[in-house]
C-alpha positions as CSV (number, residue, x, y, z in Angstrom):
1,M,-2.0,71.8,231.1
2,E,1.3,71.8,233.7
3,Q,1.3,73.9,236.5
4,Q,3.9,76.5,236.5
5,Q,5.8,77.4,239.7
6,T,6.5,81.0,241.0
7,N,9.5,81.6,242.2
8,K,8.9,84.7,244.1
9,K,11.1,85.7,247.0
10,R,9.1,87.4,250.1
11,F,11.1,89.6,251.7
12,K,10.8,90.5,255.2
13,Q,10.8,94.3,256.3
14,K,13.4,94.5,259.1
15,R,12.9,95.8,262.3
16,P,14.7,98.9,263.4
17,C,17.2,98.5,266.4
18,P,15.3,99.4,269.6
19,L,18.2,100.9,271.1
20,K,19.3,102.9,268.6
21,S,15.9,104.5,268.2
22,K,15.9,105.4,272.2
23,L,19.4,106.8,271.2
24,I,21.4,104.8,273.8
25,S,25.4,105.4,273.3
26,Y,26.3,103.2,276.5
27,L,25.3,100.3,278.4
28,D,26.2,100.6,281.8
29,Y,27.2,97.2,283.4
30,K,25.6,98.3,287.0
31,D,22.2,98.8,285.2
32,V,20.9,95.4,285.5
33,D,17.3,96.2,284.7
34,S,18.3,97.5,281.4
35,Y,20.1,94.7,280.1
36,K,17.7,91.7,281.7
37,R,15.5,91.4,278.7
38,Y,18.8,90.1,276.5
39,I,19.0,87.4,279.0
40,T,17.2,83.9,278.8
41,D,15.9,82.2,281.5
42,R,18.7,80.0,281.6
43,G,21.0,82.7,282.0
44,K,22.7,82.9,278.6
45,I,22.9,85.9,276.4
46,A,20.2,85.8,273.6
47,P,21.2,86.0,269.9
48,R,20.3,88.7,267.5
49,R,18.0,86.9,265.6
50,N,15.4,87.0,268.5
51,T,16.5,90.4,270.2
52,V,16.7,92.6,267.0
53,V,19.3,94.8,267.7
54,S,22.3,95.8,265.4
55,A,25.5,94.1,265.6
56,K,27.1,97.1,267.2
57,F,24.6,97.1,269.9
58,Q,24.7,93.2,270.7
59,R,28.5,93.7,271.3
60,Y,27.6,96.4,273.8
61,I,25.3,94.1,275.5
62,S,27.6,91.0,275.6
63,R,30.3,92.9,277.1
64,A,27.9,94.6,279.8
65,I,26.6,91.2,280.8
66,K,30.1,89.8,280.9
67,R,31.2,92.0,283.3
68,A,28.3,92.0,285.2
69,R,28.7,88.5,285.7
70,I,32.4,89.2,286.7
71,M,31.3,91.6,289.2
72,C,28.6,88.9,290.4
73,L,26.0,91.4,289.3
74,I,24.1,88.4,287.9
75,P,24.7,84.8,288.0
76,Y,26.6,82.6,285.4
77,E,24.2,79.9,285.2
78,I,20.3,79.8,286.4
79,S,19.3,76.3,287.7
């Protein structure tokens, strides 16, 4: 007898956005501790697939990080 292949797709349950659940409406660029977890150890902005935030909040995070870099609150690159 031949083996039958099952083509079942497994769907992962989407995790909720951590910022949306905390009801955060604005990320201030001066509050460095709030977005420190969204920066990698090399100083890059972490991607959405790793941070599990929504697209809207990812834009807020990236905008806040870039503004903080301009104001020299965080470095551009960590050596």
